[in-house]
Wavefront OBJ file of the C-alpha trace (Angstrom):
o trace
v 96.234 53.905 -50.851
v 96.912 53.090 -54.458
v 98.588 49.982 -55.769
v 102.343 50.055 -56.207
v 104.291 48.154 -58.818
v 107.705 46.538 -58.516
v 110.213 45.234 -61.030
v 108.756 43.695 -64.188
v 105.385 45.338 -63.447
v 104.455 42.981 -60.592
v 101.977 44.469 -58.133
v 103.309 44.954 -54.619
v 101.060 44.461 -51.589
v 99.284 47.557 -50.333
v 100.245 48.535 -46.783
v 97.409 47.986 -44.325
v 97.048 50.265 -41.326
v 98.015 48.085 -38.300
v 95.396 49.766 -36.100
v 92.654 48.974 -38.631
v 93.904 45.391 -38.977
v 93.683 44.974 -35.185
v 90.211 46.575 -35.082
v 88.833 44.217 -37.719
v 90.642 41.105 -36.394
v 89.441 41.566 -32.817
v 85.865 41.012 -34.038
v 86.693 37.356 -34.704
v 86.202 35.348 -31.486
v 89.178 33.187 -30.549
v 89.781 30.628 -27.847
v 92.000 31.678 -24.949
v 94.919 29.513 -23.874
v 97.900 29.718 -21.567
v 101.044 28.231 -23.079
v 103.534 27.028 -20.468
v 107.141 26.018 -20.939
v 110.072 25.158 -18.693
v 110.157 23.978 -15.096
v 111.084 25.434 -11.703
v 113.022 28.699 -11.865
v 112.788 28.664 -15.679
v 109.014 28.055 -15.802
v 106.954 30.598 -17.741
v 103.366 30.992 -18.887
v 101.840 33.276 -21.489
v 98.254 33.959 -22.567
v 97.836 33.135 -26.252
v 94.721 33.427 -28.411
v 96.315 32.328 -31.684
v 96.259 28.593 -30.900
v 94.956 26.238 -33.589
v 95.060 22.588 -34.516
v 96.946 22.086 -37.756
v 96.725 18.374 -38.552
v 95.173 15.220 -37.100
v 97.656 12.790 -38.690
v 100.264 13.540 -37.602
v 98.804 15.417 -34.621
v 100.117 18.982 -34.966
v 99.149 22.291 -33.335
v 100.439 25.845 -33.607
v 100.400 29.225 -31.920
v 102.068 32.505 -32.712
v 103.677 35.107 -30.478
v 105.582 38.308 -31.005
v 109.232 37.729 -31.915
v 111.326 38.045 -28.757
v 108.622 36.757 -26.389
v 110.162 35.127 -23.295
v 108.304 31.873 -23.856
v 110.058 31.264 -27.201
v 113.447 30.610 -25.595
v 111.944 28.092 -23.185
v 109.930 26.358 -25.900
v 113.127 26.022 -27.931
v 115.503 25.127 -25.098
v 113.162 22.680 -23.391
v 111.958 21.198 -26.631
v 108.324 21.350 -25.662
v 105.348 23.167 -24.215
v 101.850 22.663 -22.840
v 98.807 24.486 -24.232
v 96.057 24.919 -21.621
v 92.544 25.665 -22.939
v 91.056 28.027 -20.360
v 87.528 27.695 -19.022
v 85.132 30.635 -18.841
v 85.882 30.911 -15.099
v 89.597 31.485 -15.742
v 89.587 35.037 -17.125
v 91.720 36.029 -14.120
v 94.432 33.580 -15.204
v 94.262 34.920 -18.757
v 94.821 38.458 -17.450
v 97.584 37.303 -15.096
v 99.572 35.536 -17.817
v 99.147 38.434 -20.263
v 100.556 41.026 -17.844
v 103.995 42.086 -19.159
v 105.122 42.790 -15.578
v 104.207 39.318 -14.230
v 106.751 37.366 -12.246
v 108.771 34.693 -14.005
v 109.754 31.247 -12.801
v 107.846 29.330 -10.159
v 106.935 32.647 -8.457
v 104.811 33.513 -11.509
v 102.665 30.457 -10.772
v 102.219 31.129 -7.041
v 98.657 30.296 -6.034
v 97.886 28.595 -9.368
v 96.725 24.993 -9.061
v 98.848 22.763 -11.278
v 98.157 19.180 -12.337
v 100.447 16.198 -12.004
v 100.385 15.923 -15.801
v 103.302 18.386 -15.884
v 106.140 17.544 -18.238
v 109.661 18.801 -18.793
v 108.152 21.083 -21.452
v 105.596 22.869 -19.281
v 102.744 22.437 -16.813
v 99.019 21.746 -17.060
v 96.683 24.086 -15.192
v 93.903 22.762 -12.971
v 90.459 24.014 -13.892
v 91.255 24.222 -17.596
v 88.896 22.721 -20.166
v 91.801 20.605 -21.424
v 95.428 20.621 -22.451
v 97.899 19.522 -25.142
v 101.428 18.344 -24.254
v 103.672 19.050 -27.251
v 107.195 18.633 -28.571
v 108.471 21.631 -30.511
v 108.694 20.806 -34.214
v 109.819 24.134 -35.670
v 109.633 27.909 -35.584
v 108.521 29.919 -38.598
v 109.237 33.649 -38.699
v 106.148 35.500 -39.971
v 106.476 39.284 -39.967
v 106.824 40.547 -36.393
v 105.685 37.173 -34.969
v 106.985 33.626 -34.734
v 104.703 30.665 -35.444
v 105.481 27.690 -33.194
v 104.552 24.302 -34.622
v 104.311 21.429 -32.154
v 103.625 17.704 -32.348
v 101.038 16.562 -29.815
v 102.343 13.845 -27.489
v 99.133 13.623 -25.495
v 96.033 15.646 -24.774
v 93.109 15.427 -22.379
v 89.740 16.980 -21.713
v 89.549 17.917 -18.040
v 86.124 19.552 -17.762
v 82.915 19.749 -19.738
v 82.456 23.478 -19.246
v 82.301 26.486 -21.582
v 85.678 27.741 -22.777
v 86.933 31.287 -22.397
v 86.839 33.289 -25.638
v 88.282 36.669 -26.606
v 86.327 39.054 -28.813
v 86.051 42.812 -29.182
v 88.921 43.423 -26.768
v 87.399 41.452 -23.884
v 86.869 37.981 -22.439
v 83.537 36.177 -22.816
v 81.970 32.810 -22.114
v 80.927 30.866 -25.176
v 77.168 31.228 -25.647
v 74.449 28.821 -26.667
v 74.689 26.940 -29.946
v 72.905 28.476 -32.923
v 70.161 26.129 -34.204
v 70.298 24.786 -37.662
l 1 2 3 4 5 6 7 8 9 10 11 12 13 14 15 16 17 18 19 20 21 22 23 24 25 26 27 28 29 30 31 32 33 34 35 36 37 38 39 40 41 42 43 44 45 46 47 48 49 50 51 52 53 54 55 56 57 58 59 60 61 62 63 64 65 66 67 68 69 70 71 72 73 74 75 76 77 78 79 80 81 82 83 84 85 86 87 88 89 90 91 92 93 94 95 96 97 98 99 100 101 102 103 104 105 106 107 108 109 110 111 112 113 114 115 116 117 118 119 120 121 122 123 124 125 126 127 128 129 130 131 132 133 134 135 136 137 138 139 140 141 142 143 144 145 146 147 148 149 150 151 152 153 154 155 156 157 158 159 160 161 162 163 164 165 166 167 168 169 170 171 172 173 174 175 176 177 178 179 180
């Protein structure tokens, strides 16, 4: 594609093929999380691999999801959420909470071990590497996604075990450290 120019000769961004963008981006390994929000009949969980820490002081984190995702309403209405960092043994949970046909509410968590660290904003999952309990700070619309920014109220490491990572369209365990 060639460059296009707008008013006053300013160069406009070149359109990138979404399929190529996805192909290149999926080569970058990312951590796998399940974001939970709500309680009881309104409880919902969603697999997210866009989680990142933003700031240490103040303690801020973010994740992004497609605009219209069910979890966004709960994160906004409840004012908070929990980010669960999945362990390498939890690929089944990652698949479960990424299934668009999964059950919602408490039924969607049937058979999932939850921790007592649950809050009004979501639940912590047993077996996870760790979790972050967050208050929702703001939503930022970014193209076809929404970036959720949250302030961390508390966090904990639950297990010293390899995390689950996503790369090349599949789940993997984090490998050995590279020397040097």
